[in-house]
C-alpha positions in Angstrom: 0.0 0.0 0.0 1.3 3.4 -1.0 -0.2 6.3 1.1 0.5 9.9 0.5 -0.7 12.2 3.3 -0.8 15.9 3.2 1.8 16.5 0.5 2.5 20.2 0.2 5.3 21.8 -1.8 7.0 25.0 -0.7 5.8 28.0 -2.7 8.4 29.8 -4.8 8.7 33.5 -5.8 5.3 34.5 -4.4 3.6 31.8 -6.4 1.1 29.3 -5.0 2.3 25.9 -4.0 2.5 23.4 -7.0 1.0 20.8 -4.7 -1.3 21.8 -1.9 -2.5 19.4 0.9 -2.7 16.3 -1.4 -3.7 13.0 0.1 -4.4 9.8 -1.8 -3.4 6.1 -1.9 -2.3 3.5 -4.5 -3.3 0.0 -3.7 -1.2 -3.1 -4.3 -2.3 -5.3 -7.2 -3.6 -2.3 -9.1 -2.3 0.3 -11.6 -3.1 3.9 -10.4 -3.0 6.8 -12.8 -2.2 10.3 -11.5 -4.1 12.4 -14.0 -3.9 16.1 -14.7 -3.0 18.7 -17.3 0.4 20.2 -17.6 1.2 22.3 -14.5 -1.2 20.4 -12.3 1.6 19.2 -10.0 2.0 15.6 -11.0 5.8 15.5 -11.3 6.1 17.6 -8.1 3.9 15.1 -6.3 6.3 12.3 -7.3 9.3 14.3 -6.2 7.6 15.0 -2.8 6.9 11.3 -2.4 10.6 10.5 -3.1 11.8 13.2 -0.8 13.6 14.9 -3.6 11.8 18.2 -3.0 11.3 20.2 0.2 7.9 20.4 1.6 5.4 19.0 4.1 3.6 15.7 4.3 4.7 12.2 4.3 4.5 9.1 2.0 4.3 5.6 3.4 5.6 2.7 1.3 4.0 -0.4 2.9 3.9 1.4 6.2 7.4 3.0 6.1 8.6 6.4 4.9 11.3 6.3 2.3 14.1 7.6 4.7 13.5 4.6 7.0 13.9 2.0 4.2 17.5 0.6 4.3 17.7 -0.1 0.6 15.1 2.1 -1.3 16.0 0.5 -4.6 14.5 -2.8 -3.5 11.2 -1.1 -2.5 10.7 1.7 -5.1 11.6 1.7 -8.8 11.5 5.2 -10.2 11.5 6.8 -13.7 11.4 10.6 -13.7 11.9 12.4 -17.0 14.6 11.2 -19.3 16.7 8.1 -18.5 19.8 9.3 -16.6 23.2 8.2 -17.9 26.1 9.3 -20.0 25.0 9.3 -23.7 28.3 7.5 -24.7 27.8 4.6 -22.4 26.4 1.4 -23.8 23.1 0.0 -22.8 24.7 -3.0 -21.1 27.3 -0.8 -19.4 24.6 1.4 -18.0 22.6 -1.5 -16.6 25.6 -3.2 -15.2 26.7 0.0 -13.5 23.3 0.4 -12.0 23.4 -3.3 -10.9 26.5 -2.4 -8.9 24.7 0.6 -7.4 21.6 -1.5 -6.5 23.6 -4.4 -5.2 22.3 -7.1 -7.5 24.4 -9.4 -9.7 25.6 -8.1 -13.1 23.7 -11.0 -14.8 20.4 -9.2 -14.0 21.3 -6.6 -16.6 21.1 -9.1 -19.5 18.0 -10.7 -18.0 16.1 -7.4 -17.8 17.3 -6.4 -21.3 15.6 -9.5 -22.6 12.5 -8.9 -20.4 11.9 -5.3 -21.7 12.7 -6.2 -25.4 16.2 -4.8 -25.7 17.9 -8.0 -26.7 20.4 -7.3 -29.5 20.8 -3.6 -28.5 23.2 -4.2 -25.6 26.1 -2.6 -27.4 24.2 0.5 -28.6 25.1 3.7 -26.9 22.4 5.4 -24.9 22.6 8.6 -26.9 21.7 6.8 -30.1 18.7 4.9 -28.8 15.3 5.7 -30.3 12.5 6.9 -28.0 10.9 3.6 -27.6 14.2 1.8 -26.6 15.1 4.7 -24.3 11.8 4.3 -22.4 12.4 0.6 -22.2 15.8 1.2 -20.8 14.2 3.5 -18.2 11.7 0.7 -17.2 14.6 -1.8 -16.9 16.5 0.6 -14.7 13.5 1.0 -12.4 13.1 -2.8 -12.2 16.7 -3.7 -11.4 16.2 -4.0 -7.6 12.9 -6.0 -8.1 10.9 -3.3 -6.3 7.4 -3.6 -5.0 6.4 -0.1 -6.0 6.9 1.6 -9.4 6.7 5.4 -9.6 6.7 6.5 -13.3 6.4 10.0 -14.7 4.8 10.0 -18.1 6.2 6.6 -19.1 4.3 6.5 -22.4 5.5 9.9 -23.6 6.6 9.7 -27.3 5.8 6.0 -27.6 3.9 4.5 -30.6 0.6 2.8 -30.1 2.2 -0.7 -30.1 5.0 0.4 -27.7 2.4 2.0 -25.4 0.4 -1.2 -25.3 3.5 -3.2 -24.4 4.3 -0.8 -21.6 0.9 -0.9 -20.0 0.8 -4.6 -20.3 4.1 -4.8 -18.4 2.7 -2.5 -15.7 -0.4 -4.6 -15.4 1.7 -7.7 -15.1 3.8 -6.1 -12.3 0.5 -5.2 -10.5 -0.9 -8.7 -11.0 2.0 -10.1 -9.1 1.1 -8.0 -6.0 3.1 -4.9 -6.9 2.0 -1.2 -6.7 2.1 0.9 -9.8 1.6 4.7 -9.9 2.2 6.6 -13.1 1.4 10.1 -14.3 -0.5 11.1 -17.5 -2.2 14.0 -19.0 -4.5 11.9 -21.3 -7.8 11.0 -19.7 -8.4 8.2 -22.3 -5.0 6.7 -21.4 -6.0 6.7 -17.7 -9.4 5.2 -18.4 -8.0 2.5 -20.7 -4.9 1.4 -18.8 -5.4 2.1 -15.1 -7.5 0.4 -12.5 -7.9 3.6 -10.5 -7.6 7.3 -11.5 -6.5 10.1 -9.1 -7.3 13.5 -10.8 -5.4 16.6 -9.9 -6.0 20.2 -10.8 -3.6 23.0 -9.7 -2.0 20.7 -7.1 -5.2 19.7 -5.4 -7.2 16.5 -5.4 -10.2 16.7 -7.7 -11.3 13.1 -7.7 -10.2 9.6 -6.6 -12.3 7.1 -8.7 -12.4 3.6 -10.1 -11.5 3.6 -13.7 -14.9 2.4 -14.8 -16.6 5.2 -12.9 -14.1 7.7 -14.2 -14.8 6.7 -17.9 -18.6 6.8 -17.3 -18.6 10.2 -15.8 -15.6 12.0 -17.2 -15.4 10.9 -20.9 -18.0 11.4 -23.6 -18.2 11.3 -27.4 -17.3 14.4 -29.4 -16.7 15.5 -33.0 -13.2 16.8 -33.7 -13.2 19.5 -36.5 -10.3 21.3 -38.1 -11.2 24.3 -40.3 -9.5 27.6 -41.2 -12.8 29.4 -40.2 -13.1 27.9 -36.7 -14.9 31.0 -35.1 -17.5 31.1 -37.9 -18.2 27.4 -37.8 -18.6 27.5 -34.0 -21.0 30.4 -34.3 -23.3 28.7 -36.9 -23.2 25.3 -35.2 -24.2 27.0 -31.9 -27.0 29.0 -33.7 -28.5 26.0 -35.3 -28.3 24.0 -32.0 -30.2 26.8 -30.2 -32.8 26.9 -32.9 -33.3 23.2 -32.7 -33.2 23.2 -28.9 -30.4 20.6 -28.8 -27.7 20.6 -26.0 -24.6 21.2 -28.1 -21.3 22.5 -26.8 -18.6 23.8 -29.0 -15.1 24.1 -27.5 -12.2 25.9 -29.1 -8.9 23.9 -29.0 -5.4 25.0 -30.0 -5.0 26.5 -33.5 -8.0 26.0 -35.8 -9.5 23.0 -34.0 -13.0 22.7 -32.6 -14.5 20.0 -30.4 -18.3 19.6 -30.7 -20.1 17.8 -27.9 -23.7 16.5 -28.3 -23.7 16.2 -32.1 -22.3 13.9 -34.8 -20.1 14.1 -37.9 -23.1 14.2 -40.3 -24.8 17.1 -38.6 -21.6 19.2 -38.3 -20.6 18.4 -41.9 -24.0 19.4 -43.2 -23.9 22.7 -41.3 -20.5 23.5 -42.7 -21.6 22.7 -46.2 -24.7 24.9 -46.0 -22.7 27.9 -44.8 -19.7 27.4 -47.1 -17.2 26.6 -44.4 -14.2 24.5 -45.6 -13.4 21.4 -43.5 -9.9 19.9 -43.3 -10.7 17.2 -40.7 -13.9 15.7 -39.4 -13.8 12.7 -37.1 -15.6 11.2 -34.1 -13.6 10.5 -31.0 -13.9 10.3 -27.2 -13.2 13.6 -25.4 -12.5 14.8 -21.9 -15.1 16.9 -20.0 -12.5 18.5 -17.8 -11.5 22.2 -17.8 -11.6 23.5 -21.4 -11.8 26.9 -23.1 -15.0 28.0 -24.7 -15.6 30.0 -27.8 -17.8 33.1 -27.7 -21.5 32.2 -28.0 -21.2 28.5 -27.2 -23.8 26.8 -25.1 -22.8 24.1 -22.6 -24.9 22.0 -20.2 -24.5 23.0 -16.6 -22.4 20.7 -14.4 -23.9 20.3 -10.9 -21.8 22.0 -8.3 -19.4 23.5 -10.9 -18.0 27.0 -10.6 -15.8 28.7 -13.2 -12.1 29.0 -12.5 -10.9 32.4 -11.8 -9.1 34.5 -14.4 -10.3 32.3 -17.3 -13.5 31.3 -19.0 -13.9 27.5 -18.8 -16.3 24.7 -18.2 -15.3 23.6 -14.7 -14.5 20.0 -14.0 -17.5 17.9 -12.9 -15.5 17.0 -9.8 -15.4 20.5 -8.5 -18.2 19.4 -6.2 -17.0 16.0 -5.2 -19.5 13.4 -3.9 -19.8 13.3 -0.1 -18.1 9.9 0.1 -15.0 11.2 -1.7 -14.9 14.4 0.5 -15.4 12.4 3.7 -12.7 9.9 2.8 -10.3 12.7 2.0 -11.1 14.5 5.3 -10.5 11.3 7.2 -7.1 10.8 5.5 -6.1 14.4 6.2 -7.0 14.1 9.8 -5.0 10.9 10.1 -1.9 13.0 10.8 0.9 14.7 9.0 4.6 14.4 9.5 6.9 17.2 8.7 9.5 16.4 6.1 12.5 17.8 4.3 13.5 21.0 6.2 12.0 19.7 9.4 15.0 17.5 10.2 14.2 14.0 8.9 17.2 12.6 7.0 17.0 11.9 3.3 17.1 8.4 2.0 20.5 6.8 1.4 21.1 6.5 -2.4 24.7 5.6 -2.2 25.7 2.5 -4.3 25.7 -0.7 -2.4 28.8 -1.9 -4.3 30.7 1.4 -4.6 34.0 -0.1 -5.8 32.3 -2.2 -8.5 30.1 0.8 -9.4 33.1 3.1 -9.8 35.0 0.7 -12.0 32.0 0.3 -14.3 31.6 4.1 -14.4 35.3 4.6 -15.3 35.6 1.9 -17.9 32.1 2.4 -19.5 32.8 5.7 -21.2 35.1 6.5 -24.1 36.7 9.5 -22.4 38.9 7.2 -20.2 40.8 5.5 -23.1 40.9 8.7 -25.0 42.6 10.6 -22.1 45.0 7.8 -21.5 45.9 7.5 -25.2 46.3 11.2 -25.6 48.6 11.4 -22.5 50.8 8.6 -23.9 51.0 10.2 -27.3 51.9 13.7 -26.0 54.4 12.3 -23.5 56.2 10.2 -26.0 56.4 13.1 -28.4 57.7 15.5 -25.7 60.2 12.9 -24.5 61.7 12.5 -28.0 61.9 16.2 -28.5 63.5 16.8 -25.0 66.0 13.9 -25.4 67.2 15.0 -28.8 69.7 17.6 -27.6 70.9 15.7 -24.5 70.8 18.9 -22.4 67.6 18.1 -20.4 67.8 16.1 -17.2 66.8 12.5 -17.6 63.8 12.6 -15.2 62.2 15.4 -17.1 62.8 13.5 -20.4 61.2 10.3 -19.1 58.2 12.1 -17.8 57.8 14.3 -20.8 57.9 17.4 -18.7 59.3 20.5 -20.4 60.3 23.4 -18.3 57.7 25.8 -19.7 54.8 23.5 -18.7 53.4 23.8 -15.1 52.6 20.1 -15.1 53.5 17.0 -17.2 50.9 15.6 -19.5 50.4 12.5 -17.2 49.6 14.7 -14.2 47.1 16.7 -16.2 45.5 13.4 -17.5 45.3 12.0 -14.0 43.7 15.2 -12.8 41.2 15.2 -15.7 40.2 11.6 -15.0 39.8 12.4 -11.3 37.6 15.5 -12.2 35.4 13.3 -14.4 34.9 11.0 -11.5 32.5 13.5 -9.8 31.9 15.7 -12.8 30.0 13.0 -14.6 27.8 12.3 -11.6 26.4 15.9 -11.7 26.3 16.2 -15.5 24.8 12.8 -16.2 23.3 11.6 -12.8 22.8 7.9 -12.5 22.8 7.4 -8.7 20.0 9.8 -7.9 16.5 10.3 -9.3 15.4 13.5 -10.8 18.9 15.1 -10.6 19.0 15.1 -6.9 22.3 15.7 -5.0 25.0 13.1 -5.5 25.3 11.0 -2.4 28.3 11.9 -0.2 28.7 8.6 1.6 32.1 7.6 2.8 32.0 4.4 0.9 31.5 6.1 -2.5 34.2 8.7 -1.7 36.7 6.0 -0.7 35.9 4.0 -3.8 36.5 7.0 -6.0 39.8 7.9 -4.2 41.0 4.3 -4.5 40.1 3.9 -8.2 41.5 7.3 -9.2 44.8 6.6 -7.3 45.1 3.2 -9.1 44.5 4.8 -12.5 47.1 7.5 -11.7 49.7 4.9 -10.7 49.0 2.8 -13.8 49.2 6.0 -16.0 52.5 7.0 -14.4 54.1 3.6 -15.0 52.8 3.5 -18.6 54.1 6.9 -19.4 57.6 6.2 -18.1 57.8 2.8 -19.8 56.5 4.2 -23.1 58.9 7.1 -23.0 61.8 4.9 -22.1 61.1 2.5 -24.9 60.7 5.3 -27.4 64.0 6.9 -26.3 65.9 3.5 -26.5 64.4 2.9 -29.9 65.5 6.3 -31.3 68.8 7.0 -29.4 69.9 3.6 -28.2 70.3 2.0 -24.8 73.8 3.3 -23.9 72.7 6.9 -23.8 70.1 6.3 -21.1 71.7 5.5 -17.8 69.5 4.6 -14.8 69.9 7.2 -12.0 71.0 6.0 -8.6 68.2 7.8 -6.8 65.5 6.3 -8.9 63.3 5.1 -5.9 63.0 8.7 -4.6 62.3 10.0 -8.1 59.7 7.3 -8.7 58.0 8.1 -5.4 57.9 11.8 -6.3 56.5 11.1 -9.7 53.8 8.7 -8.6 52.9 10.9 -5.6 52.5 13.9 -8.0 50.1 11.9 -10.2 48.0 10.6 -7.3 47.8 14.0 -5.7 46.7 15.6 -9.0 44.0 12.9 -9.4 42.7 13.5 -5.9 42.8 17.2 -6.3 40.7 17.0 -9.5 38.3 14.5 -7.9 37.7 16.6 -4.7 37.6 19.9 -6.6 34.8 18.5 -8.9 33.0 17.1 -5.9 33.0 20.4 -4.0 32.1 22.6 -6.9 30.0 20.1 -8.9 31.8 20.4 -12.2 34.7 18.7 -13.9 36.1 22.1 -14.9 36.4 23.1 -11.3 38.4 19.9 -10.7 40.8 20.7 -13.5 41.2 24.3 -12.1 42.1 22.9 -8.7 44.8 20.8 -10.3 46.3 23.8 -12.2 46.1 26.0 -9.2 48.8 24.0 -7.4 51.8 24.8 -9.8 50.5 28.1 -11.1 49.5 29.8 -7.8 50.5 27.9 -4.7 54.0 26.6 -5.6 55.5 30.1 -6.4 54.0 31.4 -3.2 55.4 28.6 -1.1 58.8 28.8 -2.7 59.1 32.3 -1.3 57.9 31.2 2.1 59.9 28.0 2.5 63.2 29.7 1.3 63.1 32.4 3.9 65.8 32.7 6.5 63.6 31.7 9.4 62.6 28.3 8.0 64.1 25.3 9.8 65.4 22.4 7.7 63.7 19.0 7.9 66.9 17.1 7.2 67.4 16.0 10.8 63.7 15.2 11.5 64.2 11.3 11.1 67.0 11.4 13.7 64.9 13.5 16.1 61.9 11.2 15.6 64.1 8.2 16.3 65.3 9.7 19.5 61.8 10.5 20.6 60.3 7.1 19.7 63.0 5.2 21.6 63.6 2.0 19.6 66.3 2.1 17.0 65.2 2.1 13.4 66.9 0.1 10.7 69.0 2.1 8.2 66.6 1.1 5.3 63.5 2.4 7.2 65.4 5.6 8.0 66.3 6.1 4.3 62.7 5.6 3.2 61.4 8.0 5.9 64.0 10.6 4.9 63.2 10.3 1.3 59.4 10.6 2.0 60.1 13.7 4.1 62.2 15.2 1.4 59.5 14.7 -1.2 56.8 16.2 1.1 59.2 19.0 2.0 59.4 20.2 -1.6 57.2 23.3 -2.4 55.2 21.2 -4.9 54.6 18.5 -2.2 53.6 21.1 0.4 51.3 22.9 -2.0 49.6 19.7 -3.1 49.2 18.5 0.5 47.6 21.8 1.5 45.3 21.8 -1.5 44.1 18.3 -0.8 43.5 19.1 2.9 41.5 22.2 2.0 39.4 20.4 -0.6 38.7 17.5 1.6 37.6 19.8 4.4 35.4 21.7 2.0 33.9 18.4 0.7 33.0 17.3 4.2 31.6 20.8 5.2 29.4 21.1 2.1 28.1 17.6 2.7 27.2 18.3 6.3 25.7 21.7 5.3 23.5 20.0 2.6 22.3 17.4 5.2 21.4 20.2 7.7 19.5 22.1 5.1 17.4 19.1 4.3 
């Protein structure tokens, strides 16, 4: 049972609330349609139910609010708007990444692809999928965790008739197995044909909560749809003849040059147009909605009991403006059942962090073409620079092997590692997959540690690949005898790998704090461009003490004697950290990490 009680959104910019004191329920074993025109508050209602939007009220999913469900993916499957995901990611890669986030085996991705009719399209990229396949992917994403409840926002938008029939058959199948389905639509015929129950909204308020059979009997009626370039004239003559014949005919002006005629038939409307010389471009009989519609001047419409015109516009009010006493009493009882504050009142938001963060991050990294492109570009530029620097023999060997010319603030490998680190969080905000409806990216420790670990591993592999590729290219061009191995290669290697890992983490944290990959790249470049020159002046001042004797002082303080090898490694590490670049990078990482934690706590407090 899904129960929404007293849902109210916060008004914005002196406008009325999009959803105002809304209470309804969706029963298990049935498909419930949330019906209303554009702007009636359907999407905002779903976002309030999912605690993605601040407001009042509470929603119970089988007796529990969402923030008290340990694993929301196994309880609620959601599709809001477009299917989230990087357009360059393959369909299979997207589903497997979401499987890691949901905590289900990767084999379920192929299973659901077959279930929703996407077999054979697993290698297609999301950005190239047609509308029908895109919606099927969204349904598959919602079903990954085998949820009991499905919340879908306009799932049939843009689908053909056959695809829409398949979709609603799938929703009815889910409901027949005991599940709860709630979807939004602005088409009354769609709601009457495919739902078991219809909840009607108008301007964020509950208008009616009916069985689909009752809804179709009272809300829908036959009409004649007419398209003519002389719509006003045809409306006038049809109304005039109906009054003369004392027939209850209603003529409603639609968008453009369309008319809807209620209480008549195609033959009568066609004969009237022929007698008065009005050209007809379209004339057909269909089933129309008796909800709020605009009227043309001079039309006559039957009175609706209890109806009152909406303010600031001329319309035929919905027949549910005066709801039956049973509906009103039931709504009052639900509203008096109690309301719980939500959002800004202090309840915590549901945890949407991936259940398998390391597997999720690996799928995210390897599933987009930007990763191999960045790695390949870094190797190509590094090899080219290494050959150019080694040609004259005047550049130091470490600079040659890393492809680091003196005019560049950072070597290509460091820039590549920082860029990949920035993409780690930048893609989460640009193409959200973990959250529904572009909510905030979860700042759970597990996700952050997974991103730090994967970015560090990628930076280490990139550093080794660059040195090996540059070394082999130099040996191929200049020969092996001209490239001696330096004696202090361990310290040089540690400095090199530490620089790459630090740049990767700086890009990752910068993008996480400022929610953009460009901010992560800026954080990486700020270290050599701004901080290193400043620290060089500070650290070379006359009052700065040297750290050369720190290992000996630490050994005296600790008591036990250290081995000479451990002392050498400690001294080397301290020399690396004591360099201006090491100090600047350490300070940058510390500041970004503190800012990341602070912004995460601030966001939780705001919600």
